[in-house]
Backbone as JSON, one array per atom type, in Angstrom:
{
  "sequence": "MVSEPAPGESAYSSIALVNTRVLRAGSMVDLLADVPAAGAWLELHSNGVAGGIVLIPADAAQLIDLRESTRALFEAHHAGQLPAARSVATVNAAAAAAPLVPDLIWTTSDGPRVAGQRLGRSASAKAMAYLAADAMNLLTSPSSAELTACGAHGCIRWFLRTHAARQWCSTRCGDRVRAARHYARHHPGDTV",
  "N": [[0.39, -0.08, -18.74], [2.65, -1.09, -16.39], [4.39, 0.09, -13.64], [7.75, -0.29, -12.37], [8.15, -2.03, -9.28], [8.17, -0.05, -6.33], [10.86, 0.62, -4.05], [10.54, -1.26, -1.13], [7.93, -2.12, -1.5], [7.78, -4.9, -1.75], [8.26, -5.78, 0.8], [6.33, -4.48, 2.32], [3.06, -4.57, 1.81], [1.26, -2.53, 2.08], [2.5, -0.27, 1.09], [2.55, -0.89, -1.6], [-0.21, -0.85, -1.99], [-0.87, 1.89, -1.6], [0.47, 2.87, -3.77], [-1.15, 2.26, -5.92], [-2.53, 4.24, -7.06], [-1.57, 6.5, -9.34], [0.24, 9.1, -11.06], [0.45, 9.49, -14.49], [1.87, 10.7, -17.3], [0.68, 13.14, -16.77], [-1.92, 12.45, -16.16], [-4.26, 11.0, -13.91], [-4.02, 7.68, -12.89], [-5.73, 4.88, -11.91], [-5.22, 1.89, -10.5], [-7.05, 0.32, -9.31], [-9.45, 0.8, -10.4], [-11.68, -0.57, -11.46], [-13.95, -3.16, -10.42], [-13.18, -5.94, -10.98], [-10.38, -5.6, -11.46], [-9.54, -4.52, -9.01], [-10.13, -6.66, -7.31], [-8.39, -8.65, -8.32], [-5.92, -7.4, -7.85], [-6.0, -7.23, -5.05], [-6.06, -9.94, -4.25], [-3.57, -10.76, -5.21], [-1.83, -9.26, -3.61], [-2.3, -9.87, -0.93], [-0.76, -11.5, 0.59], [-1.31, -14.2, 0.71], [-3.23, -14.63, 2.71], [-5.85, -14.87, 2.09], [-7.73, -16.59, -0.27], [-9.28, -16.87, -3.49], [-10.69, -14.46, -3.79], [-13.49, -12.55, -4.36], [-14.71, -9.64, -5.29], [-17.31, -7.3, -4.51], [-18.94, -4.3, -5.64], [-19.11, -2.64, -3.3], [-17.06, -3.66, -1.68], [-14.82, -3.06, -3.26], [-14.92, -0.28, -3.18], [-14.43, 0.05, -0.48], [-11.81, -0.88, -0.35], [-10.51, 1.1, -1.86], [-11.0, 3.28, -0.2], [-9.53, 2.46, 2.01], [-7.0, 2.56, 0.86], [-6.72, 5.35, 0.34], [-6.88, 6.35, 2.93], [-4.66, 5.13, 4.11], [-2.66, 6.33, 2.57], [-3.0, 8.96, 3.48], [-2.19, 8.61, 6.13], [0.51, 7.94, 5.74], [1.39, 10.37, 4.61], [0.94, 12.15, 6.76], [2.64, 11.05, 8.69], [5.13, 11.36, 7.42], [5.26, 14.13, 7.31], [5.36, 14.7, 9.95], [3.06, 15.2, 11.35], [-0.17, 15.11, 12.99], [-2.46, 12.71, 11.93], [-5.64, 12.83, 10.15], [-8.5, 11.99, 12.04], [-10.39, 10.37, 10.85], [-8.94, 8.92, 8.93], [-7.3, 7.29, 10.53], [-9.32, 5.87, 11.83], [-10.49, 4.5, 9.68], [-8.44, 2.72, 8.86], [-8.17, 1.27, 11.25], [-10.75, 0.13, 11.4], [-10.75, -1.51, 9.14], [-8.78, -3.34, 9.88], [-10.02, -4.52, 12.08], [-12.15, -5.79, 10.94], [-11.78, -8.4, 10.25], [-11.39, -10.37, 12.54], [-9.02, -12.18, 14.58], [-9.53, -15.54, 15.31], [-9.83, -18.38, 17.53], [-8.49, -21.51, 16.48], [-9.65, -24.64, 16.38], [-8.24, -27.79, 16.63], [-8.57, -31.21, 16.16], [-7.37, -34.25, 16.67], [-6.87, -37.8, 16.34], [-4.67, -38.8, 17.72], [-3.74, -36.64, 19.34], [-5.99, -35.45, 20.41], [-8.35, -32.84, 21.29], [-7.24, -29.51, 20.63], [-6.14, -26.1, 20.71], [-4.81, -24.76, 17.96], [-3.73, -22.45, 17.17], [-4.43, -19.38, 15.6], [-6.87, -18.16, 13.3], [-7.97, -16.16, 10.58], [-11.17, -14.79, 10.56], [-14.33, -14.33, 8.82], [-15.05, -12.87, 5.52], [-13.18, -13.47, 2.46], [-12.31, -11.09, 1.25], [-12.44, -9.31, 3.41], [-10.53, -10.45, 5.09], [-8.22, -10.05, 3.54], [-8.13, -7.24, 3.36], [-7.88, -6.66, 6.06], [-5.36, -7.69, 6.51], [-3.83, -5.88, 4.94], [-4.34, -3.48, 6.31], [-3.22, -4.06, 8.83], [-0.62, -4.4, 8.0], [0.05, -1.79, 7.22], [-0.1, -0.57, 9.73], [1.96, -1.94, 11.04], [4.17, -1.09, 9.52], [4.15, 1.71, 9.99], [4.73, 1.79, 12.69], [7.17, 0.65, 12.96], [10.82, 0.5, 12.9], [11.41, 0.91, 10.23], [9.74, 2.91, 9.41], [10.98, 5.36, 9.47], [12.26, 5.45, 7.09], [10.31, 5.73, 5.21], [9.08, 7.48, 2.5], [7.97, 10.02, 0.18], [8.11, 10.0, -3.38], [10.51, 12.07, -4.95], [10.33, 13.07, -7.5], [9.02, 15.31, -9.91], [5.58, 15.3, -10.47], [5.19, 12.68, -9.67], [3.54, 10.53, -7.44], [4.06, 8.4, -5.88], [5.04, 6.23, -3.13], [7.84, 5.09, -1.16], [10.4, 3.04, 0.44], [13.17, 4.56, 1.63], [16.14, 3.38, 1.11], [18.7, 4.17, 0.98], [20.52, 7.04, 1.82], [20.91, 8.92, -0.2], [19.0, 8.36, -2.05], [16.24, 9.53, -3.81], [14.09, 9.02, -5.37], [11.37, 6.93, -6.5], [11.83, 5.09, -8.46], [14.02, 4.02, -11.14], [13.15, 5.14, -13.46], [11.82, 7.52, -12.65], [14.03, 8.86, -11.54], [15.64, 9.1, -13.83], [14.03, 10.81, -15.38], [14.12, 13.17, -13.83], [16.87, 13.75, -13.88], [17.21, 14.12, -16.65], [15.58, 16.37, -17.04], [17.0, 18.25, -15.53], [19.41, 18.31, -16.98], [18.47, 19.32, -19.42], [17.6, 21.84, -18.57], [20.04, 23.01, -17.86], [21.32, 23.2, -20.31], [19.61, 24.59, -21.89], [18.91, 27.32, -21.0], [16.35, 29.4, -19.71], [14.32, 28.31, -21.21], [11.2, 26.62, -20.76], [10.19, 23.51, -19.49]],
  "CA": [[1.8, -0.05, -18.42], [2.89, -1.24, -14.96], [5.68, 0.61, -13.22], [8.52, -1.21, -11.54], [7.78, -1.85, -7.87], [8.98, 0.9, -5.58], [11.55, -0.02, -2.93], [9.7, -1.46, 0.06], [6.65, -2.74, -1.83], [7.8, -6.34, -1.51], [8.24, -5.99, 2.25], [5.11, -3.9, 2.88], [1.98, -4.48, 0.82], [0.56, -1.25, 2.23], [3.14, 0.68, 0.16], [2.01, -1.25, -2.93], [-1.6, -0.37, -2.04], [-0.85, 3.34, -1.79], [0.99, 3.14, -5.11], [-2.09, 1.87, -6.97], [-3.01, 5.49, -7.68], [-0.35, 7.16, -9.8], [0.14, 10.07, -12.16], [1.21, 9.1, -15.67], [1.7, 11.66, -18.4], [-0.22, 14.2, -16.33], [-3.26, 11.94, -15.88], [-4.36, 10.08, -12.79], [-4.31, 6.3, -13.25], [-6.13, 4.13, -10.73], [-5.12, 0.47, -10.79], [-8.19, -0.32, -8.65], [-10.59, 1.54, -10.95], [-12.87, -1.39, -11.64], [-14.07, -4.21, -9.42], [-12.3, -7.09, -11.25], [-8.98, -5.22, -11.27], [-9.33, -4.38, -7.57], [-10.11, -8.01, -6.74], [-7.16, -9.32, -8.74], [-4.83, -6.76, -7.13], [-6.11, -7.59, -3.63], [-5.65, -11.33, -4.08], [-2.14, -10.83, -5.46], [-1.05, -8.56, -2.58], [-2.77, -10.15, 0.43], [0.2, -12.39, 1.22], [-1.87, -15.54, 0.87], [-4.16, -14.79, 3.83], [-7.18, -15.16, 1.56], [-7.74, -16.99, -1.66], [-10.6, -16.84, -4.1], [-11.35, -13.19, -3.49], [-14.44, -12.03, -5.34], [-15.19, -8.37, -4.73], [-18.5, -6.62, -4.98], [-18.6, -2.88, -5.69], [-18.89, -2.06, -1.97], [-15.73, -4.08, -1.24], [-13.84, -2.29, -4.03], [-14.95, 1.07, -2.62], [-13.77, -0.03, 0.83], [-10.38, -0.99, -0.62], [-10.05, 2.43, -2.28], [-11.02, 4.1, 1.01], [-8.37, 2.03, 2.79], [-5.81, 3.1, 0.18], [-6.62, 6.8, 0.56], [-6.61, 6.56, 4.35], [-3.27, 4.74, 4.33], [-1.87, 7.41, 1.98], [-3.07, 10.1, 4.41], [-1.34, 8.3, 7.28], [1.89, 8.08, 5.29], [1.68, 11.8, 4.46], [1.02, 12.75, 8.09], [3.87, 10.56, 9.32], [6.26, 11.99, 6.74], [5.26, 15.55, 7.66], [5.44, 14.84, 11.4], [1.79, 15.78, 11.8], [-1.23, 14.21, 13.44], [-3.36, 12.46, 10.8], [-7.08, 13.0, 10.38], [-9.07, 10.9, 12.82], [-11.1, 9.48, 9.92], [-7.96, 8.02, 8.31], [-6.95, 6.31, 11.55], [-10.5, 5.03, 12.06], [-10.68, 3.63, 8.51], [-7.45, 1.65, 8.94], [-8.55, 0.43, 12.39], [-11.96, -0.63, 11.05], [-10.36, -2.57, 8.21], [-8.06, -4.36, 10.65], [-10.95, -5.19, 12.98], [-13.2, -6.47, 10.19], [-11.49, -9.84, 10.18], [-10.67, -10.65, 13.78], [-8.42, -13.49, 14.76], [-10.36, -16.43, 16.12], [-9.11, -19.62, 17.8], [-8.68, -22.58, 15.5], [-9.67, -25.9, 17.1], [-7.75, -28.95, 15.9], [-8.88, -32.41, 16.93], [-6.83, -35.43, 16.0], [-7.0, -39.03, 17.11], [-3.52, -38.95, 18.61], [-3.57, -35.53, 20.28], [-7.26, -34.97, 20.94], [-8.63, -31.45, 20.93], [-6.3, -28.47, 21.04], [-6.18, -24.87, 19.94], [-3.56, -24.81, 17.21], [-3.34, -21.12, 16.74], [-5.56, -18.54, 15.26], [-7.1, -17.95, 11.88], [-8.82, -15.01, 10.31], [-12.57, -15.08, 10.28], [-15.04, -13.49, 7.85], [-14.91, -13.07, 4.08], [-11.84, -13.4, 1.91], [-11.93, -9.69, 1.04], [-12.21, -8.71, 4.74], [-9.24, -10.96, 5.54], [-7.16, -9.4, 2.77], [-8.04, -5.83, 3.76], [-7.34, -6.64, 7.42], [-3.93, -7.88, 6.36], [-3.25, -4.62, 4.46], [-4.41, -2.49, 7.39], [-2.22, -4.44, 9.82], [0.67, -4.14, 7.36], [0.28, -0.34, 7.34], [0.18, -0.31, 11.15], [3.3, -2.45, 11.33], [5.14, -0.2, 8.88], [4.18, 3.02, 10.65], [5.25, 1.66, 14.05], [8.45, -0.05, 12.91], [11.97, 1.36, 12.57], [11.38, 1.22, 8.79], [8.92, 4.1, 9.15], [11.89, 6.49, 9.27], [12.69, 5.4, 5.69], [9.14, 5.93, 4.36], [9.12, 8.81, 1.9], [7.32, 10.22, -1.12], [9.04, 10.19, -4.49], [10.85, 13.47, -5.15], [10.2, 13.46, -8.9], [7.85, 16.12, -10.24], [4.5, 14.54, -11.1], [5.07, 11.32, -9.14], [2.9, 10.53, -6.12], [4.3, 7.1, -5.25], [5.79, 6.17, -1.88], [8.82, 4.02, -1.12], [11.31, 3.05, 1.57], [14.47, 5.11, 1.24], [17.15, 2.46, 1.63], [19.99, 4.86, 0.91], [20.28, 8.45, 2.1], [20.92, 9.72, -1.43], [17.86, 7.99, -2.91], [15.14, 10.5, -3.76], [13.04, 8.65, -6.31], [10.79, 5.61, -6.33], [12.24, 4.19, -9.53], [15.03, 4.56, -12.05], [12.43, 5.96, -14.43], [11.65, 8.87, -12.08], [15.36, 9.46, -11.45], [16.08, 9.47, -15.19], [13.27, 12.0, -15.8], [14.64, 14.33, -13.12], [18.2, 14.05, -14.42], [17.02, 14.64, -18.01], [15.06, 17.73, -16.91], [18.11, 19.09, -15.07], [20.32, 18.45, -18.12], [17.83, 20.22, -20.38], [17.6, 23.19, -18.0], [21.41, 23.54, -17.92], [21.72, 23.43, -21.69], [18.61, 25.46, -22.55], [18.43, 28.27, -19.98], [15.24, 30.26, -20.13], [13.22, 27.48, -21.75], [10.45, 25.87, -19.77], [9.93, 22.13, -19.94]],
  "C": [[1.97, -0.07, -16.9], [4.29, -0.74, -14.64], [6.43, -0.46, -12.44], [8.12, -0.97, -10.09], [8.72, -0.85, -7.19], [9.69, 0.15, -4.46], [10.64, -0.08, -1.7], [8.38, -2.13, -0.24], [6.64, -4.24, -1.56], [7.76, -6.66, -0.03], [6.94, -5.52, 2.88], [4.07, -3.73, 1.79], [1.21, -3.17, 0.93], [1.2, -0.18, 1.34], [2.63, 0.39, -1.25], [0.57, -0.77, -3.07], [-1.65, 1.12, -2.32], [-0.41, 3.68, -3.22], [0.09, 2.63, -6.23], [-2.78, 3.07, -7.6], [-1.77, 6.28, -8.03], [-0.68, 8.19, -10.88], [1.02, 9.57, -13.29], [0.86, 10.06, -16.79], [0.65, 12.72, -18.03], [-1.63, 13.75, -16.02], [-3.21, 10.97, -14.71], [-4.75, 8.7, -13.32], [-4.59, 5.56, -11.96], [-6.15, 2.65, -11.09], [-6.24, -0.34, -10.12], [-9.5, 0.24, -9.2], [-11.83, 0.7, -11.18], [-12.8, -2.58, -10.68], [-13.19, -5.42, -9.74], [-10.82, -6.78, -11.04], [-8.64, -5.1, -9.79], [-9.26, -5.75, -6.91], [-8.83, -8.75, -7.07], [-5.96, -8.73, -7.98], [-4.83, -7.22, -5.67], [-5.66, -9.03, -3.4], [-4.13, -11.47, -4.26], [-1.32, -10.27, -4.3], [-1.49, -8.85, -1.15], [-1.92, -11.2, 1.13], [-0.38, -13.77, 1.53], [-2.83, -15.72, 2.02], [-5.56, -15.14, 3.35], [-7.05, -15.54, 0.1], [-9.16, -16.91, -2.19], [-11.38, -15.57, -3.8], [-12.24, -12.79, -4.67], [-15.04, -10.77, -4.71], [-16.52, -7.98, -5.33], [-18.15, -5.13, -4.99], [-18.35, -2.24, -4.32], [-17.52, -2.43, -1.41], [-14.64, -3.26, -1.95], [-13.78, -0.85, -3.51], [-14.26, 1.11, -1.27], [-12.25, -0.13, 0.65], [-9.8, 0.36, -1.03], [-10.02, 3.38, -1.08], [-9.84, 3.75, 1.91], [-7.09, 2.58, 2.18], [-5.65, 4.59, 0.49], [-6.33, 7.13, 2.02], [-5.16, 6.21, 4.68], [-2.34, 5.8, 3.76], [-1.85, 8.63, 2.92], [-2.22, 9.85, 5.65], [0.13, 8.42, 6.92], [2.27, 9.56, 5.2], [1.83, 12.48, 5.82], [2.31, 12.32, 8.8], [5.08, 11.26, 8.73], [6.39, 13.46, 7.13], [5.39, 15.78, 9.18], [4.19, 15.46, 11.99], [0.84, 14.7, 12.29], [-2.18, 13.98, 12.26], [-4.81, 12.74, 11.17], [-7.61, 11.77, 11.1], [-9.78, 9.89, 11.91], [-10.15, 8.48, 9.27], [-7.55, 6.91, 9.28], [-8.11, 5.35, 11.76], [-10.73, 4.06, 10.9], [-9.7, 2.45, 8.55], [-7.79, 0.71, 10.1], [-9.76, -0.44, 12.08], [-11.64, -1.76, 10.09], [-9.64, -3.69, 8.94], [-9.01, -5.16, 11.53], [-12.01, -6.01, 12.24], [-12.98, -7.97, 10.07], [-10.7, -10.24, 11.42], [-10.05, -12.05, 13.78], [-9.32, -14.32, 15.68], [-9.58, -17.71, 16.38], [-9.46, -20.69, 16.77], [-8.54, -23.91, 16.24], [-9.22, -27.02, 16.16], [-8.03, -30.17, 16.77], [-8.39, -33.61, 16.15], [-6.97, -36.64, 16.91], [-5.87, -39.15, 18.12], [-3.42, -37.87, 19.67], [-4.86, -35.09, 20.94], [-7.48, -33.52, 20.56], [-7.54, -30.5, 21.45], [-6.53, -27.24, 20.18], [-4.81, -24.75, 19.28], [-3.06, -23.44, 16.81], [-4.58, -20.32, 16.45], [-5.67, -18.42, 13.76], [-7.98, -16.72, 11.74], [-10.23, -15.48, 10.02], [-13.09, -14.15, 9.2], [-14.7, -13.79, 6.41], [-13.45, -12.94, 3.64], [-11.4, -11.94, 1.72], [-11.65, -9.0, 2.37], [-10.86, -9.17, 5.29], [-8.1, -10.21, 4.84], [-7.01, -7.94, 3.17], [-7.53, -5.7, 5.19], [-5.83, -6.81, 7.39], [-3.25, -6.58, 5.92], [-3.25, -3.55, 5.54], [-3.35, -2.79, 8.46], [-0.81, -4.17, 9.29], [1.02, -2.65, 7.47], [0.62, 0.02, 8.79], [1.59, -0.75, 11.51], [4.38, -1.55, 10.74], [5.27, 1.1, 9.66], [4.75, 2.96, 12.06], [6.6, 0.96, 14.1], [9.6, 0.94, 12.68], [12.01, 1.74, 11.08], [10.58, 2.48, 8.49], [9.78, 5.34, 8.93], [12.34, 6.57, 7.81], [11.54, 5.67, 4.72], [9.13, 7.35, 3.82], [8.38, 8.83, 0.56], [8.4, 10.43, -2.18], [9.26, 11.69, -4.71], [10.74, 13.95, -6.59], [8.92, 14.25, -9.12], [6.81, 15.24, -10.94], [4.37, 13.11, -10.61], [4.49, 11.4, -7.73], [3.1, 9.21, -5.39], [5.14, 7.25, -3.98], [6.77, 5.0, -1.95], [9.61, 4.09, 0.18], [12.67, 3.49, 1.06], [15.54, 4.25, 1.9], [18.55, 3.04, 1.61], [19.71, 6.35, 1.05], [20.2, 9.31, 0.84], [19.72, 9.43, -2.33], [16.72, 8.98, -2.71], [13.94, 10.07, -4.57], [12.6, 7.21, -6.12], [11.28, 4.61, -7.36], [13.35, 4.84, -10.36], [14.37, 5.46, -13.09], [12.25, 7.39, -13.92], [13.0, 9.57, -11.98], [15.87, 9.92, -12.8], [15.34, 10.71, -15.68], [13.82, 13.25, -15.14], [16.01, 14.73, -13.67], [18.1, 14.64, -15.83], [16.51, 16.08, -17.97], [16.16, 18.69, -16.46], [19.09, 19.35, -16.22], [19.75, 19.45, -19.13], [17.89, 21.66, -19.86], [18.99, 23.82, -18.05], [21.79, 23.95, -19.34], [20.75, 24.31, -22.48], [18.05, 26.45, -21.52], [17.33, 29.16, -20.54], [14.08, 29.53, -20.73], [12.48, 26.82, -20.59], [10.12, 24.5, -20.35], [8.46, 21.82, -19.82]]
}
Protein backbone atom coordinates (compact mmCIF):
# COMPACT_ATOMS: atom_id res chain seq x y z
CA MET A 1 0.00 0.00 0.00
CA VAL A 2 1.53 3.30 -1.16
CA SER A 3 0.55 6.47 0.64
CA GLU A 4 -0.40 9.60 -1.22
CA PRO A 5 2.62 11.85 -1.79
CA ALA A 6 3.17 14.37 0.96
CA PRO A 7 3.04 18.05 0.01
CA GLY A 8 6.46 19.04 -1.33
CA GLU A 9 7.52 15.59 -2.55
CA SER A 10 6.98 16.57 -6.18
CA ALA A 11 9.15 19.67 -5.78
CA TYR A 12 11.83 18.07 -3.59
CA SER A 13 12.81 14.44 -4.12
CA SER A 14 14.71 14.57 -0.83
CA ILE A 15 11.35 14.76 0.99
CA ALA A 16 10.20 11.69 -0.96
CA LEU A 17 13.46 9.96 0.04
CA VAL A 18 12.94 10.66 3.73
CA ASN A 19 9.37 9.41 3.42
CA THR A 20 10.47 5.96 2.21
CA ARG A 21 10.57 4.84 5.84
CA VAL A 22 7.12 5.04 7.41
CA LEU A 23 5.10 3.62 10.26
CA ARG A 24 1.98 1.71 9.21
CA ALA A 25 -0.27 0.02 11.71
CA GLY A 26 2.46 0.30 14.33
CA SER A 27 5.10 -1.40 12.16
CA MET A 28 8.03 0.15 10.38
CA VAL A 29 7.80 -0.17 6.60
CA ASP A 30 10.91 0.48 4.52
CA LEU A 31 10.23 1.09 0.83
CA LEU A 32 13.96 0.63 0.16
CA ALA A 33 14.16 -2.67 2.05
CA ASP A 34 15.50 -4.72 -0.83
CA VAL A 35 17.96 -3.88 -3.58
CA PRO A 36 15.50 -4.08 -6.54
CA ALA A 37 12.95 -1.87 -4.76
CA ALA A 38 15.65 0.65 -3.85
CA GLY A 39 16.90 0.73 -7.44
CA ALA A 40 13.41 1.20 -8.86
CA TRP A 41 12.67 3.97 -6.34
CA LEU A 42 15.97 5.72 -7.09
CA GLU A 43 15.45 5.67 -10.84
CA LEU A 44 11.90 6.98 -10.46
CA HIS A 45 12.94 9.86 -8.17
CA SER A 46 16.27 10.96 -9.67
CA ASN A 47 14.65 13.51 -11.97
CA GLY A 48 16.06 11.86 -15.07
CA VAL A 49 19.72 12.54 -14.22
CA ALA A 50 20.46 8.83 -14.53
CA GLY A 51 18.80 6.04 -16.41
CA GLY A 52 19.30 2.33 -16.21
CA ILE A 53 20.15 2.30 -12.54
CA VAL A 54 21.19 -1.13 -11.32
CA LEU A 55 22.04 -1.15 -7.64
CA ILE A 56 24.29 -3.53 -5.80
CA PRO A 57 23.77 -4.11 -2.07
CA ALA A 58 26.44 -1.52 -1.18
CA ASP A 59 24.63 1.12 -3.28
CA ALA A 60 21.31 0.31 -1.58
CA ALA A 61 22.97 0.63 1.83
CA GLN A 62 24.42 3.99 0.75
CA LEU A 63 20.96 5.16 -0.32
CA ILE A 64 19.51 4.16 3.06
CA ASP A 65 22.37 5.98 4.81
CA LEU A 66 21.64 9.06 2.70
CA ARG A 67 17.97 8.82 3.65
CA GLU A 68 18.70 8.59 7.38
CA SER A 69 21.23 11.43 7.21
CA THR A 70 18.78 13.62 5.29
CA ARG A 71 16.09 12.82 7.89
CA ALA A 72 18.52 13.84 10.64
CA LEU A 73 19.20 17.13 8.84
CA PHE A 74 15.46 17.79 8.51
CA GLU A 75 14.96 17.05 12.22
CA ALA A 76 17.84 19.33 13.24
CA HIS A 77 16.60 22.13 10.99
CA HIS A 78 13.05 21.81 12.32
CA ALA A 79 14.30 21.86 15.92
CA GLY A 80 16.69 24.76 15.27
CA GLN A 81 19.64 22.63 16.31
CA LEU A 82 23.03 21.83 14.85
CA PRO A 83 22.92 18.43 13.12
CA ALA A 84 25.40 15.65 13.75
CA ALA A 85 28.57 16.13 11.74
CA ARG A 86 28.19 12.61 10.33
CA SER A 87 24.83 13.49 8.76
CA VAL A 88 26.28 16.57 7.08
CA ALA A 89 29.31 14.57 5.90
CA THR A 90 27.12 11.80 4.45
CA VAL A 91 25.06 14.26 2.39
CA ASN A 92 28.22 16.10 1.25
CA ALA A 93 29.90 12.82 0.27
CA ALA A 94 26.87 11.75 -1.76
CA ALA A 95 26.84 15.10 -3.57
CA ALA A 96 30.57 14.90 -4.29
CA ALA A 97 30.43 11.31 -5.55
CA ALA A 98 29.25 12.43 -8.96
CA PRO A 99 31.07 15.66 -9.74
CA LEU A 100 30.13 17.87 -12.62
CA VAL A 101 32.57 17.57 -15.49
CA PRO A 102 32.85 19.64 -18.68
CA ASP A 103 31.09 18.20 -21.69
CA LEU A 104 33.00 18.71 -24.96
CA ILE A 105 30.87 19.07 -28.07
CA TRP A 106 32.50 19.06 -31.49
CA THR A 107 30.44 19.72 -34.58
CA THR A 108 31.42 20.42 -38.15
CA SER A 109 29.82 23.85 -38.14
CA ASP A 110 30.86 25.08 -34.69
CA GLY A 111 34.04 23.13 -34.03
CA PRO A 112 34.95 22.22 -30.46
CA ARG A 113 33.19 23.88 -27.55
CA VAL A 114 32.25 23.16 -23.97
CA ALA A 115 28.49 22.87 -24.03
CA GLY A 116 27.89 22.68 -20.35
CA GLN A 117 28.49 20.11 -17.74
CA ARG A 118 27.37 16.57 -17.16
CA LEU A 119 27.51 14.28 -14.20
CA GLY A 120 30.29 11.75 -14.18
CA ARG A 121 30.47 8.30 -12.55
CA SER A 122 27.84 5.58 -12.20
CA ALA A 123 24.11 6.00 -12.64
CA SER A 124 23.49 5.32 -8.95
CA ALA A 125 26.13 7.90 -7.91
CA LYS A 126 24.52 10.46 -10.22
CA ALA A 127 21.08 9.78 -8.76
CA MET A 128 22.28 9.96 -5.15
CA ALA A 129 24.23 13.15 -5.92
CA TYR A 130 21.01 14.62 -7.27
CA LEU A 131 19.14 13.68 -4.07
CA ALA A 132 21.89 15.11 -1.86
CA ALA A 133 21.94 18.37 -3.82
CA ASP A 134 18.14 18.46 -3.64
CA ALA A 135 18.29 18.21 0.17
CA MET A 136 20.91 20.98 0.26
CA ASN A 137 18.76 23.18 -1.96
CA LEU A 138 15.70 22.59 0.20
CA LEU A 139 17.49 23.28 3.47
CA THR A 140 19.00 26.53 2.14
CA SER A 141 15.90 27.80 0.33
CA PRO A 142 13.01 29.90 1.64
CA SER A 143 10.94 26.68 1.45
CA SER A 144 12.92 25.33 4.40
CA ALA A 145 10.71 27.41 6.71
CA GLU A 146 7.77 25.27 5.54
CA LEU A 147 9.51 21.92 6.14
CA THR A 148 7.80 20.08 8.99
CA ALA A 149 7.09 16.64 10.39
CA CYS A 150 3.56 15.28 10.27
CA GLY A 151 1.67 16.01 13.49
CA ALA A 152 -0.35 12.77 13.43
CA HIS A 153 0.43 10.23 16.13
CA GLY A 154 2.41 7.35 14.63
CA CYS A 155 3.39 9.17 11.43
CA ILE A 156 7.04 9.97 10.75
CA ARG A 157 6.69 11.53 7.30
CA TRP A 158 7.85 15.03 6.37
CA PHE A 159 6.16 17.61 4.15
CA LEU A 160 6.13 21.26 3.17
CA ARG A 161 3.48 23.13 5.13
CA THR A 162 1.84 25.19 2.42
CA HIS A 163 -0.84 26.57 4.73
CA ALA A 164 -0.37 27.67 8.33
CA ALA A 165 -3.24 25.46 9.52
CA ARG A 166 -1.90 22.31 7.85
CA GLN A 167 -0.51 19.89 10.42
CA TRP A 168 -0.58 16.57 8.59
CA CYS A 169 1.17 15.04 5.61
CA SER A 170 -2.00 13.61 4.10
CA THR A 171 -5.76 13.59 4.36
CA ARG A 172 -5.45 10.09 5.79
CA CYS A 173 -3.40 11.34 8.75
CA GLY A 174 -5.76 14.29 9.25
CA ASP A 175 -8.78 11.98 9.19
CA ARG A 176 -7.18 9.66 11.78
CA VAL A 177 -6.49 12.59 14.11
CA ARG A 178 -10.00 13.99 13.72
CA ALA A 179 -11.53 10.53 14.28
CA ALA A 180 -9.43 10.06 17.44
CA ARG A 181 -10.52 13.48 18.74
CA HIS A 182 -14.18 12.67 18.00
CA TYR A 183 -13.87 9.33 19.80
CA ALA A 184 -12.22 10.98 22.81
CA ARG A 185 -15.02 13.57 23.06
CA HIS A 186 -17.75 10.96 22.88
CA HIS A 187 -16.07 8.27 24.98
CA PRO A 188 -14.31 10.08 27.84
CA GLY A 189 -12.09 7.85 29.91
CA ASP A 190 -11.57 5.28 27.16
CA THR A 191 -8.14 4.91 25.65
CA VAL A 192 -7.76 4.41 21.93
